[in-house]
N, C-alpha and C positions, 0 to 999 in steps of 0.2 A: 414773439415768434422765435427769437434767438434762443430764449431759454428752453422752448419746446424742442429745439433741434439738438440740445445737449444730450448726450448718451451717458448711461451709467457705466462706470468702469468696474469689471469683474474683480471679485475678491478671491484670487487664486489660493491664497493661504487658508482661507476658511473652507473652500471646497476640498482642498487636500486633507484638511483635518477631518472633515465629514467622511470622506472616502476611506481614510484610514480607520476611523471608528467602526464604520460598517464592515470593513474587511475583517477586523478583529472579532466583531460579533458573529459574522458568518463563519469564521474559522472555528470559533468556540462551539457554535451549533453543530457544524460538521464533525468536529472532533468528538463532541458528546455523542452524536449519533453513531459515529464509528466505534466509539467505546462501548455503546449499548449493543451494537451488532456483535462486536468481538466478545463481549460478556455473554451474550446469548449463545453464541457459537461455542464458547468455552463450557457453558452450562450444559448444552445439549450434547456436545461431542465428548466431553471429558467427565463432567460430574454425573450426567444421566446416560452414560454410554451403555451400561448393562441393561438398563430399563428399555431403552429404545432398540437395542440389539435384540432383546427378547420379542418386542413387538414386531420387528422386521422379520424375525424368524416365523412368527405366527402368520404373517402375511403370505409366506411362501410354504408353510407347513400346514397340512390339513389332517385332522384326526378322523380316521375312518373306523367304524365299528367292525369287529370280527365276530360274526354270529357263531354260537356254539354248535357243536355237532349233536344232533338229537340222539337220545339214547335208543338202543336197539330193543326190539321186542322179539322174544324167542319162546318156543314151546318148552315143555318140561324136559325134552331130550336135546335141546340146543338147536332145533331147526329154526332158522331165521324167518320171522314173519314180517318184520319191517326193518329196513336198513336205509342207508343214505348213499346216493350216488352223485358224483359231480355233474352239474348241468349249467348251461348258459342261461342267463336271464337279462332282460333289458331293464336298466334302472335310470331314474330321472332325479336330478337335484334342482329343486325349484329356484334356489338362489341364483343358479347359473342360467336357468331358462327364462325366469321372469314370471310375473303373475299376469292375470287378466288375458288380454289378447295374445300375448306371447305364448302363454301356456296352451291356450285354445288352439293356436296355430300349430304348435308342435304336435299336439295330440291328433289334430286333423291330418297333418302330413303323415303321421304314423298310420292312420287309416288309409290314406291315399296310396301308400306304397304296399299295403296289404299285410302289415304286421299287427294291426289291431282291428277289431270289429266295431262297427258304429255303435251297436247297443252296449258295448263295454265302456265306452268313453265316460258317460256320466258317473258311473261307480268309481272308475279309475281317478277321475278328477276329484271326487269327494275324498277319496283316500289320500291323494297327494296333499290336499289342503289341510287335512287333519294332522299331517306330519310337520315338523319344524322345517324352516326354510332350507337349512343346510343338510338335512337328512336325505340320504339316497333311497328313493322309494321304488320298489319293483313294480313295473307296469306290464311286463310280459314274462311269464315263467316257462322254463324248460323249452328253450328254442331248439328247433330241429336244425340240421346242418344247412338246409336250404334257407331257413329264416336267418341264420347267422350270416350267410353269404349275402342275402338280400339287404340286411342292415349295413354290412360293410360297404356295399356299393353306394349307399345313400348316407354314409356316415358324415360326410362334409356338411350335410344340410341341418344337422342337429347340434346345438350347443347345450351342454348340460345333460346329455343323454348318452349312455354308454353301455357296453356289454360287460357283465361281471360273471365270474365263475363262482357258483355257490353249490352247497350240498343240498340235494332235493330228496324228499322222502320217496322210497320205492318199496313196493309190496311184491316180492318175488312170486308169491303163490296166487296173485291176482284176486279172484273172487273168494277163494277159500278162506273161511273164517272172518269175512269182512264185518259182519254184524257184531262180532265179539271184539276184534282188533280195532275197528273204526277206521278213520282216515284223517288226514290233514288237508287243509286247503288254504287259500289266500286269506290273510288277515283283512277283515272288512271293517266297516264303520262301527258296527256294534261291538266287535272284538276290541277295537281301540278304546272304547269307553270303559272296558273292564280290566285292561292290562296296564302294567307299568311300561310306558313307552321306552324308557331307558333300558329295561331288561330285554326288550324285543328289538333294540336297535340293530338294523341289518338283517333282521329275520322277516321272512315274507309269509311263512306258513304257521298254522296253529291247529291243534287237535280239535276236531268237530264232532266226533262220535266215538262210542266204545271206549276202549282202554286209552286210545290217543287223547280223548277229551278228559276222561276222569283223572288221568295221571299226567296231565300237561305240565304241572310244576316240576315233577321229578324228571320227566323226559326232556324238558327244554334246556336245562343247564344255565350257565351264566356267560354273558357276552364279554369279549375282550376288546382291545382297540389297537390300532397301529397308526403311526405318524408317517405321512408321505409328503414328498416335496412336489410342489405344483408351480406352474408358471403363472403369468399375469392373467391368463384366461381360465385358470383353475384346472388345467390339464396336468396330470402327473408327468414328471420329467425324470430321466435317469441320471443325467449329468448334474452334479451339484455345484460345480464351479469351484472358485478358490476358497470360499468360506463355507465349508461343508457343515451342515447342522448335525446335531446329535439326535437321531430319530429313535424314538422309543416304541416298544411293542409290549403289550400286556396280553398274554395268551388267554383265550376263553376256557371255560370249564365245561366239559361235555356233560350231557345229561346222563342220568342213571339208566342202565339196561334193566328191563323188566322181564322176569321169567314167569310165564303163564302156566297154569295147571293143564292147559290144553295138550292133548296128545294128537298131533296132526295126522297120524295114521288112522286113528279112530274118527277124527273129523272128516277125513277124506272118504272113508267108507260111508259115513252117514250122509255126506253130500251127494255121493254117487247114487245112493239108494233113493234120494229124493229128486233126482234129475227129472225134469218135466212135470214135477208136482209142486203145489203150493203147500208148504208145511214147515215143521220145525222139529228138531231133535235137541234135547238137553240131557247130558249125562254128567253126573258128578260123583265124587267120593263121599259117601255118607259120613265118614269119620272126620273129615276136615272141611268139607264144603267146596273143595277144589273142583272147578268146572273142567271136565275131561273133554267134552265136546259141546259146542253151542252153534247150532245150524239154523238158518232161516232161509228158505228158498221161495222164489228166485232171489238171487243176489245181484251184485254189480261189481265192477272193477274199481277199486279205490284209487288206482293210478290215474284214472280220468279226472278225479277231483283235484289231484295234485297239479296236473297240467292246466286245469281250468276248463270248465264246461261252458259252451255257449248257452244262451237262453233257450234255444230250440232243443239242445241236447238235454238240459235239465228238465224242461217241460215234458219231454218224452219220457223221462224216468218218473217224474212226479205224477203224470197222468196215465201211466201204464196200468191197465186193468188188473194185472197181477201184483202190483205194488212191490216192486223190488226194493224200495227204500224202507219199507216197513220191517222192523225187527219183530217177526212173529214170536220169537222165543220169549221176548220180554213184554211186548205190547199187544200181541194177539190175544184177545179175550174170547173164550169159547165156552159153551156149556160142557161140563166135564163128563157127562154121560155116566155110564155104569162104573167108571173108575172110583166113584165115591162109595160104592157099596161096602167095601171092606171096613171103612170107618163107621158107616151106619151100623154095621154088624157089631162093631165094638161098642157103639153107643147103646144098642139094644141090650147088650150084656151089662153095661155100667148101670143103666137105669132099671135093669131087671124086668124088662117087658117081655122078652122071649129068651129062653135058655138055648144054648147051642144044640142040645140034643132034641129039643121040642120040634116036632115036624109040622109042616103046613102042607095043605093040598093046593097045587097050582093047576087050575083048569084052563089057564091061558087068558082068563078074564078077571078083572077086579072091578067091583062096584062099591062106591061109598054108600053108607047107610043113608036112606032118604033120597038117593039120586038114581036116576036111570042111566046115567052116562057110564059107558063101559071103557075101562082102561085096559088095553090089550097087551099081552106079552107076545113075543115072536113065536113061541111054541108052548105046548102043554108039558110041564115038567112033572106032573103027578105029585106024589108024596116026596117032600124034600126037607132037609134040615139046614142049619145055618152054613155049615162048611160047604155042602153041596150047592146051596143057593149062591154062594160067592163064586164057586168054580163054574157053575152053569149060567151065572148071571141072570137069575130068575127075577123078572120085574115084579110079578105078583107078590112074591115073598117080601120084597122091599117096599112095595106099596103098603103092605100091612105094617111093616116096621115104622114107616113114616107116619101112618095114621095113629099108631099107638104112642110114638114119641112126641108128636106135636111140633109145630114150627119153633116154639121158644126153646125147647131142649135141643132140637136139631141145630139151631143157630148158635146157641151157646157152646155146644160140643164142638162144632166144626171150627169155630173161632179159635179154640185152643190149639188147633193145628195150623192156623194161619190163613184160613179161607177168608177172602176179603181184605187181606193185608199184604203189604210189600214183604218180600223175602229179605231185602237189604243188600242185594248184590252190589258189588263195588263199581258198577258203571251206571251212568244215568239212563233214564227213559223207561224204567219199569212201571207197569200198570198194576194196581192192587187187585183187580178182579172184583167180583161182587158175591156177597152172601146175603141175600135179601131176608127181610123180616117184616112183621107188621109195623114196627117202629120206622123202618126204612121207607115203607110206603107212605106213612103219615108225613114223613119229612120231605119226600120227593114230590108227591102229587098234591095239587092244590084243591081239587074238587073232592068233596066228601065221598062221593060215589067211587072215586078211584082209590081212595084210601082203605077201602074194605079188604081184609085178607080172607080169601076163600079157601075152603078145605082142599079144593082141587090143586091149588098152588103148592100146598104142603106135599101132596101126593106126587106131583111132578118133580119136586126137588128131591124126593126120595130115590129117584133114579138119575139124578144129575141133570134135570131139565129145568125149564122155567127161568126165573130171575136169579140165576146162579152162573157165574162165569169164572174161569181160571185161565192162567197163562201156562204155556209149556214149562217155563221155569218153575212156577209154583208146583206143577204136577210132579216134576222131578224132585223137588224139595219134599213134597208130601210122601213120595215113594221112599225117600231117604229116611224120613221120620218113622215110617212103618218098618223099614229094614232094621233100624236101631231100636224099635219098640219104644220110641219116645225118650230113650235114655241119653242119646246124643243128638242135639239139634244144632248143627253148624250152619253159620251164615254162608250162603253161596258166594264164591269169589273167583275172579279170573287170575289176578296177580298173586302168585304164591311165594315169590322171592324177588330180591333185587340184587344188582351187582354194580358197583361203582365203575365208572368208565376206566378202561385200562387195567382193571383188576380181574383176576380169575376167581376171586372169592365170592361165592354165592351166599347171600344172607337170607335164610328162610323167614317168612312172616308168620307170626303166630295166628292160628285160626281163631275166629270169634265164635263163641258158643252162647246159645240162648239157654234159658232155664229149662232143665229136663221136664218132659211132660209125663207126669206120673198118674195120668187119668185112668189107667187100666192096670189090671194085674197080669202077671206072666201067663196064667192060664187063659185069660181072655185074649191076650195077644196071640197065643198059640192057635186059637180058632181061626183068626185072620191069616196067620202063617199057613195053616193047613189048607185053607180055602184058596189062597193065591198060588200055592205050589200045585194044588190039584188043577188050577185053571190052565196050566201048561202041560198037563198030563192028558192021556187019552179020554179022561172024563170031563175035561174042561173046554171052554170056548176057544182057547189059544193053543190047542194040542199040536197043531201043525208047527207052531213056532218052537215047541219043545222037542220035536222029533230029533233023535240022535244027539242031543246035547251031552257034552262030556262033563258037565257040571250041573248041579241042582240049582234051579232058580225059581223065583216066584213072580207072578205077573197078574195083570187084570186088564181085560179089554174094555173099551168103551165106544159107544156110538152116539154121537150128539146130533139130534134132529135139527135140520135147518128150516124146513117148511112144515106147516101143520098138515096132518093127514086126516081126512074126514072119517067120521065114525065107521062107515061101512066100506071104506077104501082099503086096499092093500098096497104095500110099498114094494114096487118092482124097480130095482136099481136101473135096469136098462131103459125103462120108460121115463125116467126123471132126467131133466136137464142137468148137465154136469155140475153147474154151480148151485143147484138146488139139492144136491145129494148130501147125505149125512156126513159129518166130520168123523174121521176115524181116530181113535185114541188107543194107546197101550202104555201102561206103566209097568215097571219091573225092577227087581234088584237081584244081584247075584254076587257070589254064590249064596244060596239061601241061608246057609248056616253060618257064614262068615262074610257078610256083605262088603264088597269092595267097590261096587258101582251101583248107582240107582239111575234109572233112565225114564224119560217120557218121550213119546213119539206122537206127533199130530200130523195127520194128512188131511188138509182141507178138502171137503167134498170127496173124500176117499171111499165112502161107503161104510163097510163094516171094519171095526178095529182089528178083528182077528185076521182078516185077509189083507188089509192095506197097511196097518201100522205094526203089528206084531212081528212080521218077518224082518222089517227094518231094524227093530230092536235086537232081534237075535243076531243079526250081522254085526251090530255094534258090540254086543256082549262078547261074541266070539273073538273079534279083533282085540278087544281090551284084555280079556282073560286068557286067550289062547295064542294071540299074536298071529292069527291067520283068518283069511276069508277067501273062499273059493267060488263064491256065487257070480261076481262080476269082475272081469279083469279091467285094469285101467286102460283108457283110450290111448295114452301115450306113456307106456311103461318106463322108457328111458328118462323122459323129462320128469315124471312124477317121482321116480326113485331118486334122481339126483336132487330134486328140490326138497325132498323129505329126508335126505341123509343127515344124520346128526353131526354137529360140529364137535370135534373131540375136545376143544378148549373149554367147553361149557359143561359144567356138572349139572345133572338133573336136580330140579328143586325138590327138597325134602319136605314131607308133611309135618315134621317135628317142629314144635314151637321155637321161636327165636328169642334170645335174650333182649334184642333191640328191635322190636317190631317197627315197621315203616309207618 
């Protein structure tokens, strides 16, 4: 028991030794750790100072794109057709807003305060998601003052959404020339698949029609960039603090200005003449192919597309029975009617089936051999030769020409003038028209019964009816070929010259020429010339259009049937529903001995070409050749005169070839 009560005596020496050893080890560890921290601090703050200083600058400096100024579009006299005006727009940066629910909530709130429409949201969201996280994406263009104020009131509710000032496209003449000039509108999902996103950084609009679309690359320019200082929330700040960064800016390169061959005074006259009508006018220079006027009515205001149309507004345009979005000049395909007769007269001479002096008797009725069907003329012309048949537009005479030519020769001959083919104009959307043939029927129709070519089809095509269609642009091109007697065939074009941004030097573009058409002799062409000159004389169908003209011109009327008339019925214009009436055509060139302009006029359901189309052509010719028109005064003389005043800083585009074509 005594031994159990004995207690062990502590070894203080051993314990002190152990404590001292542990203290040394702990001190070494702490010292090593402190040395590591100091080394790391030295590495970060001294050795890697410049690297991390650059990174820190990047955290507070944001690079923003600077969109280029879009090139101007002007007419041949310097009248501005498309320019740029400053406008406010709302832009969103997804990196600051967030994805998913945050983005949806932001767009919903924009709808709730009345800045976006509900139907717009899905498209806007798709566009946002197609851009990079850090890109600023426009979601509302061209804000009004009221909309700017509305957003300012609710600004605190939105992170990553702000108002920016950008240049927006503006068309000062509104509807005038819209189908030629085209328009720009917001870049959509399809556009983003075709374009280089870097080239369009900061840009919200892209060309969608006409010259704006065809020359997008030249008009767009090259974007620049600028560095801006931002705070932790990503907001730009003015005060840079003690350590001011060096902010860099790279200026954008503006797009080229385009000079069109359009003469807006001629364009204005043509559009005035077609007010309240559906139709088209195309006038061009036979020597260069420069389009002087390109009109399609009704039209629309391209500024509406720049601002952005609602679904209801676009549907109203799309479903309008008069089709204002249709470019009738390029895409309207109509039977040419009697405007084909001068060329068939040329074919008759080439194939030597009827001589110009050989007379035919017109009783007003033509019947094919072995058929009782009667093809009627509008009048009895009596004894008539080729020149008179062109001037008086005798159907019976050209029924006989078509019967003797046959469809194969007719088809081959008309193809040499471009019937059924594109003219090659420098804007998209052109239709080729149609010049039917037996081979065409075999290719298009599947049933054997439908593939048979009937003699009656040949007869109908002899007066420009049946399976034969042309566009107003093609008709003007054909008139130009006749004017030049096939010696000069220039490809139609709208853009005749370019000008670098900030420069006053206009560089003309070289015209493009096709192979001359030497299908007829000068004597044979003279017959066509005489017939078309006589057509606007007291002996011709368009004599009213030629009354009092101070220059000599040549023309040909045409009336294209819309509905079939039964054998024993007569056509009375007033008794036919307006949209079932014949289309009215007129083609012409002037001056007849030195052609400077060729023109085609179409008035849909206008009735007779001599009454509806020829007077319009006369007004256009007067304005271009004489510089005057006294028939109809402008509704707003002051506004029109101001809008069409030439800009002195721009030189007119020259038709001479350039050494450096665009």
